[in-house]
VOPAGU-2260 file (C-alpha; in pm, 1 decimal, decimal comma):
REM VOPAGU-2260
SITE   aa  ch    i         X         Y         Z
SITE  MET   A    0    -365,5   -3278,0    1140,5
SITE  ASP   A    1    -725,7   -3369,8    1148,4
SITE  ARG   A    2    -729,6   -3185,8    1497,0
SITE  TYR   A    3    -535,2   -2900,4    1340,8
SITE  LEU   A    4    -787,5   -2868,9    1075,8
SITE  SER   A    5   -1064,1   -2863,1    1289,4
SITE  ARG   A    6    -925,7   -2593,1    1495,5
SITE  ARG   A    7    -801,2   -2377,4    1195,3
SITE  SER   A    8   -1176,6   -2380,6    1075,3
SITE  ARG   A    9   -1254,7   -2189,6    1395,0
SITE  LEU   A   10   -1004,7   -1909,4    1326,8
SITE  LEU   A   11   -1194,6   -1631,9    1157,1
SITE  THR   A   12    -944,8   -1526,8     900,0
SITE  SER   A   13    -896,3   -1521,9     534,3
SITE  SER   A   14    -835,9   -1846,5     325,8
SITE  ARG   A   15    -770,1   -1943,2     -10,2
SITE  PRO   A   16    -838,1   -2271,9    -243,8
SITE  LEU   A   17    -482,3   -2380,4    -222,4
SITE  PRO   A   18    -356,7   -2549,9      89,5
SITE  ASP   A   19    -145,8   -2322,5     368,8
SITE  PHE   A   20     230,1   -2350,5     387,8
SITE  ASP   A   21     355,3   -2538,1     685,7
SITE  VAL   A   22     638,4   -2285,5     759,1
SITE  VAL   A   23     882,6   -2376,9    1019,4
SITE  ALA   A   24    1143,0   -2092,4     946,8
SITE  ALA   A   25    1205,0   -1788,7     734,4
SITE  SER   A   26    1489,5   -1610,5     632,8
SITE  GLY   A   27    1518,6   -1297,6     367,8
SITE  PRO   A   28    1256,2   -1382,0      81,8
SITE  TRP   A   29    1241,3   -1749,0     178,4
SITE  LEU   A   30     985,4   -1959,8     366,3
SITE  HIS   A   31    1129,9   -2300,9     492,7
SITE  LEU   A   32     868,4   -2556,1     507,4
SITE  ALA   A   33     846,0   -2853,2     738,7
SITE  ASP   A   34     878,4   -3100,1     446,4
SITE  GLY   A   35    1222,1   -2936,0     385,4
SITE  ARG   A   36    1120,3   -2729,7      88,4
SITE  ARG   A   37    1161,5   -2376,1      50,0
SITE  ILE   A   38     931,5   -2115,4    -108,0
SITE  PHE   A   39    1033,7   -1803,8    -242,1
SITE  ASP   A   40     787,2   -1508,6    -123,5
SITE  GLY   A   41     724,8   -1339,8    -453,0
SITE  SER   A   42     480,2   -1082,7    -290,2
SITE  SER   A   43     653,4    -989,0      32,6
SITE  GLY   A   44     377,6   -1162,2     247,6
SITE  LEU   A   45      94,8    -941,8     210,2
SITE  LEU   A   46     297,3    -669,9      36,2
SITE  CYS   A   47     449,8    -593,2     356,2
SITE  THR   A   48     803,6    -786,3     428,5
SITE  ASN   A   49     984,3    -514,4     236,9
SITE  VAL   A   50    1343,5    -631,1     387,7
SITE  GLY   A   51    1271,0    -998,2     420,0
SITE  GLN   A   52    1232,0   -1190,2     736,0
SITE  SER   A   53    1466,3   -1254,4    1028,6
SITE  SER   A   54    1682,1    -927,3     995,2
SITE  PRO   A   55    1955,2    -916,4    1244,1
SITE  THR   A   56    1958,7    -536,2    1194,4
SITE  VAL   A   57    1559,6    -513,1    1303,6
SITE  PHE   A   58    1631,0    -762,0    1592,2
SITE  ALA   A   59    1925,3    -550,3    1706,3
SITE  ARG   A   60    1703,3    -230,5    1754,3
SITE  ILE   A   61    1429,0    -405,9    1909,6
SITE  GLU   A   62    1677,7    -603,6    2154,9
SITE  GLU   A   63    1824,9    -226,6    2243,6
SITE  GLN   A   64    1501,9    -101,1    2315,6
SITE  PHE   A   65    1347,1    -393,3    2513,0
SITE  PRO   A   66    1527,8    -361,4    2840,6
SITE  ARG   A   67    1469,6      24,5    2885,7
SITE  PHE   A   68    1112,6      -8,2    2856,4
SITE  SER   A   69     853,0    -189,1    2654,1
SITE  PHE   A   70     559,9      37,0    2668,5
SITE  GLY   A   71     548,1     419,6    2737,0
SITE  GLY   A   72     235,0     635,0    2597,5
SITE  ALA   A   73     405,9     927,8    2432,9
SITE  ALA   A   74     180,0    1167,3    2654,1
SITE  VAL   A   75     328,2    1030,0    2964,5
SITE  VAL   A   76     693,6     905,2    2887,2
SITE  GLN   A   77     920,3    1139,4    2673,3
SITE  PRO   A   78     889,4    1001,9    2337,1
SITE  HIS   A   79    1270,4    1003,5    2241,8
SITE  ILE   A   80    1256,5     690,5    2000,5
SITE  GLN   A   81     932,8     821,6    1840,4
SITE  VAL   A   82    1109,3    1145,7    1773,5
SITE  GLU   A   83    1403,1     983,6    1655,7
SITE  LEU   A   84    1199,5     768,5    1422,6
SITE  MET   A   85     987,2    1067,0    1292,5
SITE  GLY   A   86    1298,2    1247,5    1190,8
SITE  ARG   A   87    1464,2     945,2    1014,2
SITE  LEU   A   88    1113,9     859,7     826,1
SITE  CYS   A   89    1055,1    1230,2     707,8
SITE  HIS   A   90    1431,0    1244,2     584,7
SITE  ALA   A   91    1407,0     899,7     402,8
SITE  VAL   A   92    1088,8    1010,2     214,4
SITE  GLY   A   93    1210,0    1367,0     140,1
SITE  ARG   A   94     966,9    1552,3     345,8
SITE  PRO   A   95    1209,7    1646,5     632,2
SITE  GLU   A   96     986,9    1914,5     788,2
SITE  ASP   A   97     652,1    1719,7     827,8
SITE  SER   A   98     493,7    1658,3    1141,7
SITE  VAL   A   99     390,2    1296,6    1184,2
SITE  ALA   A  100     112,4    1108,7    1372,9
SITE  LEU   A  101     209,4     732,5    1451,2
SITE  VAL   A  102     -61,3     501,2    1480,5
SITE  THR   A  103     -80,3     123,9    1486,8
SITE  CYS   A  104    -172,6       2,7    1099,7
SITE  GLY   A  105    -274,9     141,0     779,7
SITE  THR   A  106    -653,4     129,2     834,1
SITE  LEU   A  107    -590,4     351,6    1115,3
SITE  GLY   A  108    -360,9     582,9     939,2
SITE  VAL   A  109    -626,7     644,9     671,4
SITE  GLU   A  110    -882,9     717,9     962,6
SITE  VAL   A  111    -645,5     949,3    1140,5
SITE  ALA   A  112    -574,0    1135,5     797,9
SITE  VAL   A  113    -929,3    1183,2     734,8
SITE  GLY   A  114    -965,6    1335,9    1089,4
SITE  LEU   A  115    -653,5    1573,2    1042,9
SITE  ALA   A  116    -783,2    1661,2     712,2
SITE  ARG   A  117   -1136,1    1757,1     844,4
SITE  ASN   A  118    -966,5    1959,6    1131,6
SITE  ILE   A  119    -728,6    2155,4     894,8
SITE  ALA   A  120   -1010,8    2219,2     650,6
SITE  ARG   A  121   -1227,9    2352,3     922,1
SITE  VAL   A  122    -944,4    2585,0    1087,8
SITE  ARG   A  123    -820,6    2682,8     746,5
SITE  SER   A  124   -1129,2    2749,4     522,2
SITE  GLY   A  125   -1423,5    2735,2     777,2
SITE  LYS   A  126   -1591,4    2425,4     614,8
SITE  ARG   A  127   -1868,1    2293,2     828,0
SITE  ARG   A  128   -1866,8    1956,8     647,0
SITE  GLY   A  129   -1578,1    1716,0     598,8
SITE  ASP   A  130   -1651,8    1507,5     293,8
SITE  ILE   A  131   -1391,9    1277,9     152,2
SITE  LEU   A  132   -1379,9    1200,1    -199,3
SITE  THR   A  133   -1227,1     860,8    -327,1
SITE  SER   A  134   -1230,9     674,4    -674,5
SITE  ASP   A  135   -1408,2     368,6    -783,5
SITE  LEU   A  136   -1091,6     158,2    -780,1
SITE  SER   A  137    -945,6     252,4    -468,5
SITE  TYR   A  138    -882,4      48,4    -124,9
SITE  HIS   A  139    -815,1     212,1     190,1
SITE  GLY   A  140    -855,1     -28,3     477,1
SITE  MET   A  141   -1058,6    -262,9     652,9
SITE  SER   A  142   -1266,9     -52,5     910,6
SITE  ALA   A  143   -1630,4      -7,6     844,8
SITE  LEU   A  144   -1563,8     372,7     745,5
SITE  THR   A  145   -1256,8     294,0     509,9
SITE  LEU   A  146   -1464,4       5,7     333,7
SITE  ALA   A  147   -1770,0     232,0     281,9
SITE  LEU   A  148   -1556,3     550,4     123,9
SITE  ALA   A  149   -1346,7     341,6     -99,4
SITE  GLY   A  150   -1434,9     147,6    -432,9
SITE  ASN   A  151   -1306,4    -196,5    -389,8
SITE  HIS   A  152   -1579,7    -422,8    -535,9
SITE  ALA   A  153   -1507,8    -740,4    -343,7
SITE  ARG   A  154   -1484,4    -574,6      10,2
SITE  ARG   A  155   -1751,2    -291,8     -11,3
SITE  PRO   A  156   -2013,8    -341,9     236,5
SITE  ARG   A  157   -2364,6    -382,9     134,6
SITE  PRO   A  158   -2535,0     -76,5      20,7
SITE  GLU   A  159   -2761,8     -57,0     341,2
SITE  ASP   A  160   -2446,6     -63,2     546,5
SITE  ALA   A  161   -2227,7     184,2     374,8
SITE  PHE   A  162   -2347,2     487,0     567,5
SITE  GLY   A  163   -2453,7     667,0     226,9
SITE  LEU   A  164   -2064,8     663,2     137,4
SITE  GLY   A  165   -1920,8     562,8    -162,4
SITE  PRO   A  166   -1656,8     673,4    -427,1
SITE  ALA   A  167   -1693,7     965,2    -613,9
SITE  PHE   A  168   -1487,6     963,6    -939,6
SITE  PRO   A  169   -1360,8     688,1   -1179,9
SITE  ALA   A  170   -1014,9     582,7   -1134,7
SITE  PRO   A  171    -789,5     672,3   -1447,5
SITE  TYR   A  172    -746,6     305,1   -1575,9
SITE  PRO   A  173    -925,3     135,8   -1871,8
SITE  PRO   A  174   -1124,1    -114,5   -1663,9
SITE  VAL   A  175   -1337,9     146,3   -1491,7
SITE  HIS   A  176   -1298,2     441,7   -1739,4
SITE  ASP   A  177   -1280,4     339,1   -2079,0
SITE  HIS   A  178   -1264,6     581,8   -2349,4
SITE  ALA   A  179   -1362,3     473,2   -2694,1
SITE  GLU   A  180   -1159,5     718,7   -2874,6
SITE  ARG   A  181    -825,1     769,9   -2638,5
SITE  ALA   A  182    -639,5     637,1   -2341,1
SITE  CYS   A  183    -669,2     761,4   -2023,4
SITE  ASP   A  184    -443,2    1084,4   -1979,3
SITE  ALA   A  185    -435,2    1391,1   -1726,3
SITE  SER   A  186    -757,8    1503,1   -1856,2
SITE  CYS   A  187    -928,1    1217,8   -1657,9
SITE  ALA   A  188    -856,4    1441,9   -1354,7
SITE  ASP   A  189   -1125,4    1669,3   -1481,1
SITE  GLU   A  190   -1360,2    1416,6   -1334,9
SITE  VAL   A  191   -1232,7    1496,1    -990,6
SITE  ALA   A  192   -1295,5    1848,8   -1034,9
SITE  GLU   A  193   -1673,5    1756,3   -1126,3
SITE  ALA   A  194   -1697,3    1531,6    -808,0
SITE  ILE   A  195   -1584,8    1820,8    -590,8
SITE  ASP   A  196   -1787,0    2078,2    -748,7
SITE  ARG   A  197   -2105,2    1845,7    -752,3
SITE  ARG   A  198   -2066,9    1823,9    -369,4
SITE  GLY   A  199   -1981,7    2186,5    -334,7
SITE  ALA   A  200   -1611,0    2265,8    -248,0
SITE  GLU   A  201   -1726,4    2414,4      71,9
SITE  ASN   A  202   -1834,7    2051,8     195,3
SITE  VAL   A  203   -1527,0    1867,4      66,6
SITE  SER   A  204   -1216,2    1846,6     301,3
SITE  ALA   A  205    -982,8    1624,1      88,0
SITE  VAL   A  206    -950,5    1387,5    -205,2
SITE  LEU   A  207    -799,5    1058,6     -93,3
SITE  LEU   A  208    -621,6     829,2    -360,7
SITE  GLU   A  209    -343,5     590,1    -422,9
SITE  PRO   A  210     -93,0     728,8    -629,2
SITE  VAL   A  211     -14,8     400,4    -786,7
SITE  ASN   A  212    -281,0     154,4    -767,1
SITE  GLY   A  213    -236,5    -137,5    -510,1
SITE  THR   A  214    -418,0    -472,3    -524,7
SITE  THR   A  215    -767,5    -368,1    -609,9
SITE  GLY   A  216    -688,2    -375,7    -992,2
SITE  GLY   A  217    -318,9    -476,5    -957,2
SITE  ALA   A  218     -48,7    -211,5    -995,9
SITE  TYR   A  219    -211,1      39,7   -1222,5
SITE  VAL   A  220      17,2     333,0   -1274,0
SITE  PRO   A  221    -175,1     667,5   -1360,5
SITE  PRO   A  222    -104,4     867,9   -1673,2
SITE  ASP   A  223     161,2    1117,7   -1672,2
SITE  GLY   A  224      23,8    1455,9   -1553,3
SITE  TYR   A  225    -287,9    1305,2   -1370,5
SITE  LEU   A  226    -155,2    1353,2   -1005,1
SITE  ARG   A  227     -32,5    1695,9   -1081,1
SITE  ARG   A  228    -356,6    1778,1   -1234,2
SITE  VAL   A  229    -552,0    1677,5    -937,5
SITE  SER   A  230    -330,5    1855,4    -688,5
SITE  GLU   A  231    -409,3    2198,7    -894,4
SITE  ILE   A  232    -773,5    2131,6    -913,8
SITE  CYS   A  233    -776,3    2058,0    -537,2
SITE  ARG   A  234    -560,7    2361,6    -464,2
SITE  GLU   A  235    -786,9    2588,3    -654,0
SITE  ARG   A  236   -1083,7    2469,1    -449,1
SITE  GLN   A  237    -889,7    2472,4    -108,0
SITE  VAL   A  238    -944,7    2077,6     -86,1
SITE  LEU   A  239    -663,0    1870,6      48,6
SITE  VAL   A  240    -484,3    1609,0    -127,4
SITE  ILE   A  241    -404,9    1280,8      82,1
SITE  HIS   A  242    -211,0    1018,5     -68,7
SITE  ASP   A  243    -255,8     633,7      60,5
SITE  GLU   A  244      89,4     504,3      24,1
SITE  VAL   A  245      26,7     212,6     272,6
SITE  LEU   A  246     144,4     -14,2      14,0
SITE  THR   A  247     354,9     187,5    -215,6
SITE  GLY   A  248     547,8     380,3      14,0
SITE  LEU   A  249     917,7     349,8      93,5
SITE  TRP   A  250    1072,1     228,3    -233,4
SITE  ARG   A  251     821,2     -11,2    -329,3
SITE  THR   A  252     781,6     158,8    -668,2
SITE  GLY   A  253    1157,3     236,6    -685,2
SITE  THR   A  254    1131,6     549,8    -525,0
SITE  PRO   A  255    1056,9     685,6    -152,2
SITE  LEU   A  256     708,9     757,5    -239,2
SITE  ALA   A  257     528,6     677,2    -543,7
SITE  SER   A  258     437,4    1028,4    -592,6
SITE  ASN   A  259     808,7    1091,5    -666,7
SITE  HIS   A  260     766,6     965,8   -1003,3
SITE  TRP   A  261     581,8    1262,5   -1112,9
SITE  ASP   A  262     671,8    1647,5   -1069,3
SITE  GLY   A  263     411,3    1838,8    -890,5
SITE  ALA   A  264     244,7    1548,0    -722,1
SITE  GLU   A  265     342,2    1597,7    -366,3
SITE  PRO   A  266      30,4    1560,1    -127,6
SITE  ASP   A  267     -89,9    1762,1     171,2
SITE  LEU   A  268     -84,6    1438,6     391,7
SITE  CYS   A  269      68,1    1103,1     314,8
SITE  ILE   A  270       2,3     771,7     487,6
SITE  LEU   A  271     264,4     502,5     522,0
SITE  SER   A  272     237,1     153,9     685,4
SITE  LYS   A  273     331,7    -161,3     512,7
SITE  GLY   A  274     687,6     -77,4     385,2
SITE  LEU   A  275     742,8      94,0     742,2
SITE  GLY   A  276     674,8    -195,1     977,4
SITE  ALA   A  277     789,5    -433,1     693,6
SITE  GLY   A  278     614,2    -732,8     869,4
SITE  TYR   A  279     791,3    -690,6    1205,1
SITE  THR   A  280     539,6    -483,7    1349,7
SITE  SER   A  281     196,7    -346,4    1274,2
SITE  VAL   A  282     229,2      49,7    1224,3
SITE  GLY   A  283     109,5     337,8    1053,6
SITE  ALA   A  284     245,9     683,7     994,9
SITE  VAL   A  285      46,6     994,3     878,7
SITE  LEU   A  286     277,4    1281,8     748,8
SITE  VAL   A  287     157,7    1629,4     722,0
SITE  SER   A  288     307,1    1905,2     553,8
SITE  PRO   A  289     461,5    2184,5     762,0
SITE  GLU   A  290     251,3    2454,5     593,5
SITE  LEU   A  291     -81,0    2291,8     749,8
SITE  ALA   A  292      45,8    2117,7    1059,7
SITE  PRO   A  293      28,1    2426,6    1260,5
SITE  LEU   A  294    -335,4    2448,3    1202,2
SITE  LEU   A  295    -397,8    2137,8    1408,6
SITE  ARG   A  296    -254,3    2330,6    1711,3
SITE  HIS   A  297    -483,6    2639,9    1639,9
SITE  GLY   A  298    -704,6    2750,0    1920,7
SITE  ASP   A  299   -1016,1    2682,4    1706,0
SITE  ALA   A  300    -909,2    2320,5    1612,0
SITE  ASP   A  301   -1075,3    2020,3    1751,2
SITE  PRO   A  302    -849,4    1791,5    1959,9
SITE  LEU   A  303    -648,4    1546,5    1766,8
SITE  PRO   A  304    -786,1    1204,3    1675,6
SITE  ALA   A  305    -729,0     936,4    1923,9
SITE  MET   A  306    -410,0     747,9    1796,2
SITE  GLY   A  307    -492,3     423,9    1999,9
SITE  THR   A  308    -343,4     263,7    2313,1
SITE  MET   A  309     -34,0     105,9    2114,0
SITE  ALA   A  310      40,4     416,8    1876,7
SITE  ALA   A  311     382,6     536,6    1914,6
SITE  HIS   A  312     471,1     214,1    2092,5
SITE  PRO   A  313     864,6     216,1    2179,2
SITE  LEU   A  314     921,3    -151,0    2063,0
SITE  GLN   A  315     712,4     -67,6    1743,4
SITE  ALA   A  316     913,8     248,9    1694,1
SITE  ALA   A  317    1262,3      44,6    1740,8
SITE  ALA   A  318    1164,9    -206,7    1485,1
SITE  CYS   A  319    1073,7      51,3    1243,2
SITE  LEU   A  320    1421,0     213,5    1289,5
SITE  GLY   A  321    1581,0    -111,2    1222,9
SITE  VAL   A  322    1369,7    -127,4     878,9
SITE  LEU   A  323    1498,5     226,6     778,3
SITE  ASP   A  324    1821,9     100,3     880,3
SITE  GLU   A  325    1789,6    -192,2     629,2
SITE  LEU   A  326    1638,5      21,3     349,5
SITE  GLU   A  327    1907,3     296,0     376,3
SITE  SER   A  328    2192,2      27,5     352,2
SITE  MET   A  329    2063,1     -64,3      12,2
SITE  ASP   A  330    2257,5      -9,5    -299,4
SITE  LEU   A  331    2009,3     207,6    -472,4
SITE  ASP   A  332    2175,0     169,6    -807,4
SITE  ALA   A  333    2170,7    -194,4    -787,0
SITE  PHE   A  334    1827,3    -205,8    -653,8
SITE  THR   A  335    1684,6      21,4    -939,2
SITE  ALA   A  336    1859,1    -213,5   -1190,7
SITE  ARG   A  337    1712,6    -515,0   -1029,5
SITE  GLY   A  338    1351,4    -357,5   -1063,3
SITE  GLN   A  339    1410,9    -266,0   -1428,8
SITE  ARG   A  340    1513,1    -616,6   -1481,2
SITE  LEU   A  341    1218,0    -743,2   -1303,7
SITE  GLY   A  342     984,5    -534,9   -1525,1
SITE  GLU   A  343    1156,2    -623,2   -1836,3
SITE  SER   A  344    1131,9    -990,3   -1759,3
SITE  LEU   A  345     763,9    -994,8   -1666,2
SITE  ARG   A  346     672,3    -784,5   -1965,3
SITE  ALA   A  347     807,6   -1065,7   -2180,5
SITE  LEU   A  348     531,8   -1269,6   -2054,9
SITE  ALA   A  349     267,9   -1021,4   -2211,8
SITE  GLY   A  350      55,9   -1184,7   -2481,1
SITE  LEU   A  351     124,2   -1510,5   -2383,4
SITE  VAL   A  352    -181,3   -1705,7   -2263,9
SITE  PRO   A  353    -295,2   -1689,0   -1986,5
SITE  VAL   A  354    -137,6   -1337,4   -1953,1
SITE  ARG   A  355    -367,7   -1041,0   -2046,8
SITE  ASP   A  356    -151,9    -764,8   -1928,3
SITE  VAL   A  357     155,2    -649,5   -1728,3
SITE  ARG   A  358     174,7    -327,4   -1546,8
SITE  GLY   A  359     371,1    -173,2   -1242,0
SITE  LEU   A  360     672,2     -12,1   -1137,8
SITE  GLY   A  361     989,3     -75,6    -945,5
SITE  HIS   A  362     927,5    -383,3    -740,8
SITE  LEU   A  363     547,7    -371,2    -780,9
SITE  TYR   A  364     384,9    -535,2   -1082,5
SITE  GLY   A  365      21,9    -678,5   -1153,4
SITE  ILE   A  366      13,5    -979,5   -1403,7
SITE  GLU   A  367    -343,2   -1003,5   -1518,3
SITE  VAL   A  368    -458,2   -1341,8   -1631,6
SITE  GLU   A  369    -732,7   -1466,4   -1839,8
SITE  PRO   A  370   -1093,8   -1523,4   -1658,5
SITE  GLY   A  371   -1067,1   -1839,4   -1444,8
SITE  LEU   A  372    -719,0   -1889,6   -1469,0
SITE  LEU   A  373    -572,8   -1721,0   -1153,8
SITE  TRP   A  374    -557,9   -2018,0    -923,0
SITE  PRO   A  375    -428,5   -2274,5   -1175,9
SITE  LEU   A  376    -155,7   -2039,7   -1238,3
SITE  MET   A  377     -95,1   -1984,5    -881,5
SITE  GLU   A  378     -85,7   -2351,7    -818,4
SITE  GLU   A  379     176,9   -2397,2   -1114,2
SITE  ALA   A  380     395,7   -2129,0    -959,4
SITE  GLU   A  381     382,6   -2286,5    -627,6
SITE  ARG   A  382     471,9   -2621,9    -760,9
SITE  ARG   A  383     795,1   -2442,9    -861,3
SITE  ASN   A  384     848,2   -2296,3    -521,7
SITE  VAL   A  385     726,0   -1945,7    -553,1
SITE  PHE   A  386     442,6   -1790,5    -408,1
SITE  PHE   A  387     224,4   -1474,7    -514,3
SITE  TYR   A  388     -68,8   -1288,1    -376,5
SITE  PRO   A  389    -379,5   -1277,7    -585,8
SITE  PHE   A  390    -575,6    -962,9    -699,8
SITE  THR   A  391    -935,6    -976,2    -811,7
SITE  GLY   A  392   -1199,0    -677,4    -858,4
SITE  ALA   A  393   -1123,4    -409,7   -1147,1
SITE  GLY   A  394   -1375,0    -372,2   -1417,8
SITE  HIS   A  395   -1650,4    -569,7   -1573,9
SITE  PRO   A  396   -1614,2    -840,9   -1596,9
SITE  ARG   A  397   -1395,3    -816,3   -1295,5
SITE  SER   A  398   -1001,8    -876,6   -1382,1
SITE  GLU   A  399    -811,0   -1114,4   -1199,2
SITE  GLY   A  400    -445,7   -1189,8   -1157,5
SITE  LEU   A  401    -122,0   -1212,8    -918,4
SITE  VAL   A  402      86,8    -934,8    -773,8
SITE  VAL   A  403     442,5    -952,9    -811,0
SITE  ALA   A  404     638,9    -757,8    -531,2
SITE  PRO   A  405     923,9    -946,2    -399,1
SITE  PRO   A  406    1126,6    -812,1    -102,1
SITE  LEU   A  407    1322,6    -492,6    -174,4
SITE  THR   A  408    1642,8    -660,9     -33,4
SITE  SER   A  409    1607,1    -947,0    -284,9
SITE  THR   A  410    1939,0   -1041,0    -463,2
SITE  ASP   A  411    1991,9   -1071,3    -856,4
SITE  GLU   A  412    1976,3   -1455,0    -801,3
SITE  ASP   A  413    1637,7   -1421,9    -628,0
SITE  ILE   A  414    1484,9   -1210,8    -885,1
SITE  ASP   A  415    1617,7   -1451,0   -1156,1
SITE  PHE   A  416    1476,9   -1762,5    -969,3
SITE  LEU   A  417    1140,5   -1564,5    -935,4
SITE  THR   A  418    1101,2   -1479,4   -1321,9
SITE  ALA   A  419    1209,1   -1824,0   -1426,0
SITE  ALA   A  420     973,1   -1984,4   -1199,0
SITE  LEU   A  421     692,8   -1775,5   -1319,0
SITE  SER   A  422     783,9   -1804,7   -1668,1
SITE  ASP   A  423     760,2   -2187,1   -1653,7
SITE  ALA   A  424     431,9   -2156,8   -1470,7
SITE  VAL   A  425     294,2   -1924,8   -1763,0
SITE  THR   A  426     442,1   -2166,6   -2008,0
SITE  ALA   A  427     297,3   -2486,5   -1843,5
SITE  LEU   A  428     -38,0   -2334,7   -1837,1
SITE  HIS   A  429      -7,0   -2202,2   -2184,7
SITE  ARG   A  430      78,5   -2568,7   -2307,3
SITE  ASN   A  431    -198,2   -2702,2   -2098,8
SITE  GLY   A  432    -444,9   -2458,3   -2258,9
């Protein structure tokens, strides 16, 4: 073990103040440990294992493709399986005529979406600059560009390293957009209009936002009408709307896309990733509306952005088809009911020390806790054999808490176990506090 710990210290990856799990196997939402215990994965790994682990359905798809060919660039080998994935994916999310760019991860999906939006804006509107505007509670990936664009407090680069970029408008949530006289509402979108007008609409290609906040603030849900109003504002100024659904897409919030919760909120471009690969493969997909996609083939358009060597990889596509098989086989009525029960059980914790707030939709919730009590609560939960993903970074002082996001294929019994363990953990901390 000492040798392992020494080697572990050389691995440049994230760490946390609690011990790692020594996992020897995994099945569905459960991690099986070397000491014989099992841990329930209450946050779908890093918010990605949406259909659980060790799915025979996903494995069968990969096994079917493997002997055919394991690599074939889509510009060289006829992309039959990629075209199948495109059709299945677009149908699944209710955008059946979209065009799709397949890439290797969510971060690259955002970068490619930015490139596509700039190209569309130049051809359609003659724009010479391609500014992309984001909110001050946003997170859009781990590249130098996406970190500089977005507003994640903990991960933003130093000012001198941010290329002069940064968020342009406040997110419509109390920690960063506090109204003394009222709650946030659809009128908060007016600040998006002001941000565009300050830059000059002729200089702005797109507004990029998470329709439901992910892990920066912990599952904040926008006010009714906000996303529709953002779309109206952008349409009036010939600015595109890009939705980052890397985390929320493919039923995480209870609907195929998080934007489906509100009428008139459909974006021009949509980015998917975590729920599509579901932990089986790294993947990203950028969906472009049929009204705009032809502009990318226009004679005046720049070449399409480079998608990467492993983009549209056939084994990657096969795994994604298996994930869609799993998702589409779900009993959606039972799934919806489980999400409602999950939300009701979690909201019952609101007001109990150390819980300050509970928010979210479907199978995505944020449990905000009193400052300094995040890791004690995580430790209490892990003693009860359930794991959660932490969030930090919203507001001043910055909020902290845990993300509750179990695999979408969890059973009623799984959800009962999760909520009972979390309730016991909260009660233990409350009693000790």
